[in-house]
C-alpha positions in Angstrom: 32.8 17.1 78.9 29.7 15.8 77.1 26.6 16.1 79.2 24.5 13.1 80.0 20.8 13.0 79.2 20.0 13.7 82.9 22.4 16.6 83.0 20.8 18.2 79.9 17.4 17.7 81.5 18.3 19.4 84.8 20.3 22.1 83.1 17.2 23.3 81.1 13.8 24.7 81.8 12.7 21.6 83.8 15.6 22.2 86.2 14.8 25.9 86.5 11.1 25.1 87.3 12.3 22.6 89.9 14.5 25.2 91.6 11.6 27.7 91.9 9.2 24.9 93.2 11.6 23.5 95.8 13.4 26.6 97.2 12.1 27.8 100.6 13.0 30.1 103.3 14.4 28.6 106.5 11.1 28.5 108.4 9.1 27.0 105.5 11.8 24.5 104.7 11.5 23.1 108.3 7.7 23.0 107.9 7.8 21.1 104.6 10.2 18.6 106.1 8.0 17.9 109.1 4.9 17.4 106.9 6.8 14.9 104.7 8.8 12.9 107.3 7.7 14.1 110.8 11.1 15.7 111.5 12.9 18.8 110.2 15.9 18.2 108.0 18.1 19.8 110.7 16.9 17.3 113.3 17.7 14.4 110.9 21.1 15.9 110.0 22.0 16.2 113.7 21.4 12.5 114.2 23.4 11.4 111.1 26.3 13.8 111.4 26.9 13.3 115.1 30.4 11.8 114.5 31.5 14.5 112.1 33.6 17.4 113.5 32.2 20.9 113.0 35.5 22.0 111.5 35.2 19.5 108.7 35.5 20.7 105.1 32.3 19.7 103.3 31.2 19.5 99.6 27.6 19.0 98.4 27.4 17.6 94.9 24.3 19.0 93.2 23.5 21.6 95.8 20.8 23.6 93.8 20.3 26.9 95.7 22.2 25.7 98.7 19.4 25.1 101.2 21.1 22.0 102.6 24.4 23.9 103.0 22.6 26.7 104.7 21.2 24.1 107.1 24.6 22.8 107.9 25.8 26.3 108.5 23.1 26.7 111.1 24.4 23.5 112.7 27.8 25.1 113.2 29.7 23.8 110.1 31.8 26.6 108.5 33.8 25.2 105.6 31.0 24.6 103.1 31.2 24.2 99.3 28.8 23.2 96.6 28.7 22.4 93.0 25.6 22.6 90.8 25.1 21.8 87.0 22.3 24.3 86.6 23.5 27.9 86.0 20.2 29.4 87.1 20.3 27.6 90.5 23.9 28.8 91.1 22.8 32.4 90.5 19.7 32.0 92.8 21.9 30.5 95.5 23.3 34.0 96.1 19.9 35.0 97.4 19.8 32.2 100.0 23.4 31.6 101.2 26.3 33.7 102.6 29.9 32.6 103.2 29.2 29.4 101.2 31.3 28.7 98.0 29.0 27.4 95.2 30.2 27.0 91.6 28.8 25.6 88.4 30.3 22.2 87.7 29.4 18.5 87.1 29.4 15.7 89.6 31.1 13.6 87.0 34.2 15.8 86.9 34.6 17.5 90.3 37.2 20.3 90.1 39.0 19.5 93.3 42.1 17.6 94.3 42.0 14.0 95.7 40.9 14.0 99.4 40.3 17.8 99.4 37.2 17.4 101.6 36.5 15.6 104.9 33.0 14.8 103.8 31.3 14.7 100.3 27.6 14.2 100.0 24.4 14.3 97.9 20.9 15.1 98.9 18.3 13.7 96.4 20.8 13.8 93.5 21.9 10.2 92.9 18.3 9.3 92.3 18.4 11.4 89.2 21.6 9.8 87.8 21.1 6.9 85.3 22.2 3.6 86.9 24.8 3.1 84.2 26.4 6.5 85.0 26.4 6.1 88.8 29.9 4.6 89.0 31.3 7.9 87.5 29.8 10.2 90.1 30.5 7.7 92.9 34.1 7.5 91.9 34.4 11.3 92.0 32.8 11.6 95.3 35.0 8.9 96.7 38.1 10.5 95.2 37.5 13.9 96.7 36.6 12.7 100.2 39.4 12.0 102.7 37.0 10.5 105.3 33.2 10.5 104.9 30.5 10.0 102.2 27.1 11.1 103.3 23.8 10.8 101.5 20.0 11.3 101.5 18.3 9.4 98.7 15.0 7.7 97.7 15.3 4.2 99.0 14.6 0.7 97.6 16.5 -2.6 98.0 16.4 -2.9 94.2 17.2 -0.3 91.5 13.7 0.8 90.5 12.7 3.3 87.7 10.0 5.8 88.6 8.0 8.0 86.3 8.8 11.6 87.2 6.2 14.2 86.3 5.5 12.4 83.1 9.2 11.8 82.2 10.8 8.4 82.0 14.5 7.9 82.7 15.0 10.7 85.2 14.3 9.2 88.5 15.3 5.9 90.3 15.2 4.6 93.8 17.8 2.2 95.2 20.0 1.2 98.1 22.7 3.8 97.4 24.6 3.2 100.5 25.0 -0.4 99.6 26.1 0.5 96.0 28.9 2.6 97.5 29.9 -0.3 99.9 29.9 -2.8 97.0 32.1 -0.5 94.9 34.6 0.6 97.5 35.7 -2.2 99.9 37.4 0.2 102.3 34.2 2.0 103.1 32.2 1.0 106.2 28.6 1.9 107.2 28.6 4.2 110.2 24.9 4.6 110.4 21.6 4.9 108.5 18.2 6.2 109.3 15.0 5.5 107.3 12.3 8.2 107.0 9.0 6.9 105.5 6.9 9.5 103.8 3.8 10.6 105.7 1.9 12.4 102.9 -0.8 10.5 101.1 0.8 10.7 97.6 4.1 9.2 98.9 2.7 6.6 101.3 4.8 3.4 101.2 7.9 5.2 100.0 11.0 5.9 102.1 14.1 8.1 102.0 17.3 6.8 103.6 20.0 9.0 105.2 23.4 7.2 105.5 26.9 8.0 106.6 29.9 6.0 105.3 33.5 6.3 106.4 36.8 5.3 104.8 38.6 2.7 106.9 
């Protein structure tokens, strides 16, 4: 499958540098989260995932080194899978995860059967997909989930392009939950939580965590 411009970008040296810059041990990851949003990611996940059974089979699309999956593991989820486009991140994930299945693959072509997972999610991934390509990855996430779609993404009511470390066309913010709801009429919004950034360089910006369910 031909890679998109964004996939090429993240598969290369920029993606490798991102992986090294944003991979933390458990303690430091919680510290960074609290500095950015006032809560640890685990605390936020507990709120959003309250309706989801711990025996659910879960897939993260664009899992990088598996930090989020490791966090879900700490919460008691056992059946965890991840796909990641960047080969280097998949290899590095072996240093940070145990008993989590992570493979190299594209979110545009998930190598799983329809409805194979109870929950499919992204964490800061849709924001790096060109708006014209979003339907492809959303369709794949919807196809592979039998019940829930979960997300954590940079929020704006309108799709807005953001310069990302001097690069144009690699970061957007939008109302991603609403984009799912508009595309798939049988989805319903279970809950959402907004987390404004507390750091000076991100003041005025917000991330949104949302949980959607198939009716």
